[in-house]
C-alpha positions in Angstrom: 51.2 111.8 34.0 49.7 110.6 30.7 48.1 113.0 28.3 45.1 111.5 26.5 42.6 114.4 26.3 40.0 112.8 28.4 39.4 112.0 32.1 39.6 108.2 32.1 37.7 105.9 34.4 39.4 102.6 33.5 43.1 102.4 32.8 44.9 99.2 31.9 48.7 99.4 32.2 51.5 97.1 30.9 55.2 97.5 31.0 56.3 96.7 27.5 60.1 96.1 27.7 60.2 93.5 30.5 58.1 90.8 32.2 55.5 92.6 34.3 51.9 92.0 35.2 48.9 93.8 33.6 47.5 96.3 36.0 43.9 97.7 35.7 42.6 100.6 37.8 39.1 102.2 37.9 37.7 105.4 39.2 35.0 103.7 41.2 37.4 101.7 43.4 39.8 104.7 43.5 43.1 105.4 41.8 45.5 103.5 44.0 43.3 100.3 43.9 44.1 97.8 41.1 43.8 94.2 39.9 46.3 92.1 37.9 44.5 91.1 34.7 46.7 88.1 34.2 46.4 86.8 37.8 43.7 85.5 40.1 44.6 87.7 43.1 42.0 90.0 44.8 42.3 93.7 44.7 45.6 95.4 45.6 46.3 98.9 47.0 49.5 100.7 46.1 50.1 104.4 47.0 52.9 104.8 44.4 51.1 103.3 41.5 48.3 105.3 39.8 47.7 108.3 42.0 45.0 110.2 40.3 42.5 110.3 37.4 43.0 113.8 36.0 40.8 115.8 33.7 43.2 115.3 30.8 45.0 112.1 31.8 46.4 110.6 34.9 49.1 111.0 37.5 51.6 108.2 38.4 53.7 107.5 41.5 57.2 106.1 41.6 56.5 102.4 41.4 58.8 100.9 38.8 56.1 98.7 37.2 54.1 101.8 36.3 56.7 104.5 36.0 60.2 103.1 36.0 62.7 105.6 34.6 64.1 103.3 32.0 60.9 101.5 31.2 58.6 101.6 28.2 54.9 101.4 29.0 51.4 101.4 27.4 48.2 102.6 29.0 44.8 101.8 27.5 42.1 104.2 28.7 38.3 104.3 28.7 35.8 106.8 29.9 32.5 105.8 31.6 29.6 107.1 29.4 26.8 105.9 27.3 28.5 107.7 24.4 31.6 105.4 24.7 29.5 102.4 25.7 31.7 101.7 28.7 30.8 101.3 32.4 32.7 100.2 35.4 30.9 99.4 38.7 31.0 97.6 42.0 28.3 95.3 43.4 27.9 93.0 46.4 27.4 89.3 45.7 24.5 87.3 47.3 25.6 83.7 46.4 22.0 83.0 45.2 21.0 81.5 41.9 20.1 84.9 40.5 21.0 88.5 40.9 20.5 91.4 38.5 22.7 94.5 38.7 22.1 97.8 36.9 24.7 99.2 34.6 25.0 102.5 32.6 26.4 101.4 29.2 23.4 102.9 27.5 23.0 99.7 25.4 23.3 96.0 25.8 26.9 95.1 26.8 28.6 92.6 24.6 31.8 92.2 26.6 32.3 92.4 30.3 34.6 90.9 32.9 33.8 90.4 36.6 36.5 90.2 39.3 35.9 89.4 42.9 37.8 91.8 45.2 38.4 90.0 48.4 40.1 86.7 47.4 41.7 84.7 44.6 39.2 84.1 41.8 39.2 83.8 38.1 38.1 86.8 35.9 34.7 85.8 34.6 34.4 87.1 31.1 31.2 87.4 29.1 31.3 87.8 25.3 28.5 88.0 22.8 30.4 85.8 20.4 30.6 82.7 22.7 27.1 81.5 21.9 25.1 82.2 25.0 25.1 83.4 28.6 25.9 79.9 29.8 29.4 80.3 28.2 32.4 82.2 29.6 36.1 82.6 29.3 38.8 83.5 31.9 41.0 86.3 30.7 43.7 85.2 33.2 44.1 81.8 31.5 44.5 80.3 28.0 41.5 78.0 28.7 39.0 77.4 25.9 35.4 78.4 26.3 33.6 77.0 29.4 30.0 76.0 29.9 28.7 77.1 33.3 25.2 78.3 33.9 26.1 79.6 37.4 28.4 82.5 36.3 26.0 84.7 34.4 22.8 82.8 35.5 22.4 81.7 31.8 20.8 85.2 31.3 21.6 87.5 28.5 22.3 91.1 29.7 20.0 93.9 28.7 20.5 97.6 28.1 20.0 98.3 31.8 21.1 95.2 33.8 23.4 92.1 33.8 22.8 88.9 35.7 25.0 86.7 37.9 24.2 83.3 39.3 25.5 81.1 42.1 29.2 81.0 41.1 31.5 82.2 43.9 33.7 84.1 41.5 31.0 86.1 39.9 28.5 86.4 42.8 30.2 85.4 46.0 28.1 85.9 49.1 28.6 89.3 50.8 31.7 89.8 48.6 32.5 93.0 46.7 33.0 92.5 42.9 34.1 94.9 40.2 32.6 94.6 36.7 34.1 96.3 33.6 31.5 96.5 30.8 31.5 97.5 27.1 28.7 97.9 24.7 29.2 98.3 20.9 29.1 101.8 19.5 28.9 102.2 15.7 32.1 103.5 14.3 33.9 103.1 17.6 33.7 99.6 19.1 32.6 96.2 17.9 32.6 92.7 19.4 32.1 89.4 17.5 33.7 86.3 16.1 35.6 85.3 13.0 36.8 82.0 11.7 40.4 81.4 11.0 41.6 80.0 7.6 45.2 79.0 8.5 46.4 81.2 5.6 49.4 83.5 5.7 47.2 86.3 4.4 44.6 85.7 7.1 41.0 86.8 7.1 39.7 90.3 6.5 37.4 91.1 9.4 35.1 94.1 8.5 34.4 96.5 11.4 33.3 99.6 9.5 36.1 101.7 11.1 39.8 101.6 11.8 40.3 100.2 15.3 42.8 101.6 17.8 42.8 98.5 20.0 42.2 94.8 19.2 42.1 91.8 21.5 41.8 88.3 20.0 41.3 84.9 21.6 40.9 81.5 20.0 38.0 80.4 22.1 38.1 76.8 21.0 41.7 76.0 22.1 44.3 76.8 24.7 45.6 80.0 23.1 46.6 83.3 24.7 44.7 86.6 24.5 46.6 88.7 22.0 46.4 92.5 22.1 47.6 94.9 19.5 47.0 98.7 19.2 47.6 101.6 16.9 50.0 103.4 19.2 52.5 100.6 19.7 52.0 99.5 16.1 50.8 102.5 14.0 51.3 100.8 10.6 49.9 97.6 9.1 53.1 95.5 9.6 52.9 91.8 9.3 54.8 91.4 12.6 52.6 93.4 14.9 53.8 94.1 18.4 51.6 92.2 20.7 51.0 91.7 24.4 49.2 88.8 26.0 46.5 89.7 28.5 46.9 86.4 30.3 50.7 86.7 30.6 53.3 89.0 32.1 55.5 88.4 29.1 57.5 91.2 27.5 56.1 92.6 24.3 56.8 90.5 21.2 56.2 90.5 17.5 53.3 88.3 16.2 54.6 86.2 13.3 
């Protein structure tokens, strides 16, 4: 099992040393249920994957993609609470032009991603920096920002609800969907945009705290979702070890 001093509700796994999908589990669906972040598939069940959310970590089974004896892995964990600004929930779609669903982030979520459980579908990702609730990205692709009023019903989320429209991926009729939501917490999490300068020194992006996990996507072109974190890359090296949320690729160094 993993030791991380909290009882997680969302765990995102990736095998670092070989090509392997990104697997995300949540406590609402149950430990052995999971999605592949980089794929369009519906929800999977695997008895030998994640087996339990424990009070101080998690318990793994014998599946090689989660717990191979010679593998190196990373697990990013979040707890559901208004303190952490995270919620994960399930809702049933109604295929209408409007549905509001309650959440428990404790503030307005600025990033969330919806996945339909029963069939192939894109991950519908809302982000505050995209310029409106008629904009979305798909975390399973490199696609640039899309304009679609039907995914989030062109309605900005509030501190208590989010909205979905008539899109089959975000609000399929009688279909179960899972939504992973995050709200900003001062000194803990932040969501926004920055503009590149094509300079070797890059930009300085002020957050007000030292982040443990960063995901970046060029929303205007067909670039991958790059993830770095303070466990795999504890220093400030120029060649940070990165994984791609939309790809099963082995961990590589970002040049």
